[in-house]
N, C-alpha and C positions, 0 to 999 in steps of 0.2 A: 411410497405410492404417488405416481405422477398423475395430476388431474388430467381429464380427457378434454383438451382444447378444441373449440370448433375450429373449422378450417379458416374462418375469417379472422381468428386471432393470430394464426401462424406467422404472417408477415410482421405483426406488430412485435411478437416475441423475438423474431429474428433481429429486428431493429434495436430493441432495448438490450439485447445481450451482446451487442457489439459496443463496447465501452470506448468512448472517445479518450484515448490516452492523454491528450493534451489538457482536456478539462479535468481529468482526475489529478494529473501532475500539478496543474495550477492550484487546484483546490488543497492539495496536500501541502504544497510549499507555502501556501497562505498561513497554514497553522503550524508548520513544522520547519521553516527555513532557518530559523535562529538556532534550533537544536542540531540541524545538519550542519550548519556553518560551524557551530562550537566543536563538533566532532572532528570535522575536517581540519580545522584551524589547529586544534589541540594535537593532532596526529601529523601535521605538516603535509596535508594532501589537498588536492583541488580536483573537482569533477571535470570530465572533458566529454565532449560529445553528447549525444542524446541518450537519455536513459531508456532501458528497457522495462516495460510494465507488464507485470503478470498479475491480471485482475480475474477474479471469479464473482459471478453474480448469483444471488439466491433469492428465490420468492419468499415473501413474508405474508403474514395475514393482512396486512395493510395493502389494498389494491394499488395504491399510488407509490409505494415505497419498496425498493429493493435492498438487500443486504449485500454489501461488497467486502471481500477480503483481498488484499493486494500485497505484492512485493515490488518494489521500485529499485532497479539495479543500475548504479552509476559506475563507470569506469573511472579510475582516478589516476592522476599522475603525482609523482613525489616532488614536493617543493623544497626539501631539505638539502638535496644534492648528496644524499647518503647512499645513492644507488639502489634504492628500493624499487621494485618492479611489480606489475600485475596487480595493482591496487584495485579493489572492488568495494564499493559501499553498498550494502543491501538495507533498504528500510522496509519495515513490516508494518501494516496497519489494516484498519477495517473502518467500516462507517456505513452510510446509507446513500442511496441515490433517489431523489425526490423526483418522481417522473412528471409531476405537475408543473414543477418549476424548472425541470431539466437541469438539476444541479446536484452536486454531491454535498451531503450535509453531515454533521456529527462526525467527521473524520478523527480517528484516533491514531496517533503514532505510537506503536509498540516497541520501537527502539531501532537501533542501527547496528549493523556488524560490518566492521571494516577489516578486510583481509589484505594481505600483501606478502611479498617475498623480500626478505632483507637482502643485504649485499652479499651474504653467503648462501642465498638461495633457500634459506629456512622460511617456512610459511609462518607468519604472525597473524594473530586474530585479536581484534579489540571489540568488545561488545559494549553498547550503550543502551541500557533498558530505561525507559521513561515510565514513572509511576506517578500519575497525577489524579486529581479528582477529589470528590468529597468522600470522607470516611462515612461509612454506614454500619451500624449495628443490626444484626438480624439478617432478614432475607435481602438479597439485592434486588434492585429494580431491573426489569428486563423491558426493553423499549420495543422489542419485536421478537417474533418466534420464527426461526428459520424453517421454511416449509420444504423446499426441494431445490436443487441446483438448476440453473438455466444453461449451465454449459453442457454441450453435447459429450464432452470427454469425461465429465464427472460420473 
């Protein structure tokens, strides 16, 4: 069930649903660049060009906070000289957007998937899954409740 918004809120909702890709990318790289670098260096690849960002916003019970899920896709080039082509690194994560501070917070990197074709044209996949945090016994802490998608396509 989607709430009934007053007409005065519609321009505001349109504004906040347009994520600033550069701001999300900068916040994500601040917490995850060493993991991305490690994945790329270990596989002998480097990113090239601007990444594609696919992000979806969700309303929560906190009026000033939105939940965001995202994929960041980088095209990659082979540094090994082994003739590998079509390298793509996809990073998956989530977090929150604090509307009062106009910044992304509590971003989590859920891992990377590197795909490429070897010199014989066979597709190869390398997954890196990150598990970090504090161990808890019992019920896990939930910091927000997703209420509804703010994307028109969802």
